[in-house]
C-alpha positions as a Python dict, from the first residue, in 0.01 Angstrom:
ca = {
    (1, 'X'): (0, 0, 0),
    (2, 'X'): (-11, -144, 349),
    (3, 'X'): (197, 7, 628),
    (4, 'X'): (549, -127, 606),
    (5, 'X'): (658, -172, 966),
    (6, 'X'): (983, -356, 890),
    (7, 'X'): (1138, -101, 651),
    (8, 'X'): (1345, 159, 834),
    (9, 'X'): (1547, 465, 737),
    (10, 'X'): (1832, 586, 953),
    (11, 'X'): (2115, 810, 827),
    (12, 'X'): (2348, 626, 1068),
    (13, 'X'): (2269, 285, 915),
    (14, 'X'): (2379, 216, 556),
    (15, 'X'): (2370, 587, 473),
    (16, 'X'): (1995, 612, 518),
    (17, 'X'): (1907, 350, 257),
    (18, 'X'): (1589, 155, 328),
    (19, 'X'): (1684, -131, 559),
    (20, 'X'): (1515, -419, 733),
    (21, 'X'): (1427, -347, 1098),
    (22, 'X'): (1728, -115, 1146),
    (23, 'X'): (1969, -392, 1052),
    (24, 'X'): (2253, -346, 806),
    (25, 'X'): (2052, -536, 544),
    (26, 'X'): (1915, -314, 270),
    (27, 'X'): (1601, -366, 69),
    (28, 'X'): (1823, -351, -240),
    (29, 'X'): (2030, -646, -118),
    (30, 'X'): (1721, -860, -70),
    (31, 'X'): (1575, -760, -407),
    (32, 'X'): (1910, -830, -572),
    (33, 'X'): (1929, -1175, -417),
    (34, 'X'): (1577, -1261, -536),
    (35, 'X'): (1651, -1120, -883),
    (36, 'X'): (1966, -1332, -909),
    (37, 'X'): (1760, -1644, -853),
    (38, 'X'): (1815, -1710, -484),
    (39, 'X'): (1527, -1890, -317),
    (40, 'X'): (1373, -1737, -7),
    (41, 'X'): (1489, -2041, 190),
    (42, 'X'): (1849, -1980, 77),
    (43, 'X'): (1831, -1617, 183),
    (44, 'X'): (1686, -1704, 523),
    (45, 'X'): (1955, -1968, 574),
    (46, 'X'): (2236, -1732, 472),
    (47, 'X'): (2101, -1448, 689),
    (48, 'X'): (1946, -1616, 995),
    (49, 'X'): (1844, -1282, 1149),
    (50, 'X'): (1599, -1227, 862),
    (51, 'X'): (1240, -1347, 869),
    (52, 'X'): (1004, -1440, 586),
    (53, 'X'): (804, -1121, 641),
    (54, 'X'): (1123, -914, 596),
    (55, 'X'): (1155, -1050, 243),
    (56, 'X'): (786, -989, 171),
    (57, 'X'): (806, -627, 285),
    (58, 'X'): (1130, -564, 97),
    (59, 'X'): (965, -679, -225),
    (60, 'X'): (648, -482, -151),
    (61, 'X'): (851, -167, -84),
    (62, 'X'): (1058, -213, -401),
    (63, 'X'): (745, -262, -612),
    (64, 'X'): (592, 55, -465),
    (65, 'X'): (907, 259, -534),
    (66, 'X'): (921, 145, -895),
    (67, 'X'): (566, 268, -951),
    (68, 'X'): (620, 601, -776),
    (69, 'X'): (640, 894, -1016),
    (70, 'X'): (847, 1203, -948),
    (71, 'X'): (716, 1519, -1109),
    (72, 'X'): (960, 1807, -1162),
    (73, 'X'): (849, 2122, -981),
    (74, 'X'): (827, 2313, -1310),
    (75, 'X'): (559, 2072, -1437),
    (76, 'X'): (372, 2060, -1106),
    (77, 'X'): (320, 2441, -1112),
    (78, 'X'): (155, 2446, -1457),
}
């Protein structure tokens, strides 16, 4: 995975959820908009502070998180 420079985490912003460039726009919001059928152009028009690359990185981050596997400590020690 490439370095995601637009995804930020700050406990003071949206409870530490992954956000876009420190804004109050979460990755989950962008993914939800895409999943509900919104076109990128619609999203960019509705949220003029977003950029095309913000959407790309949000989707890249979400895809990476879905593939990440968490192993319980009990299994990792065996």
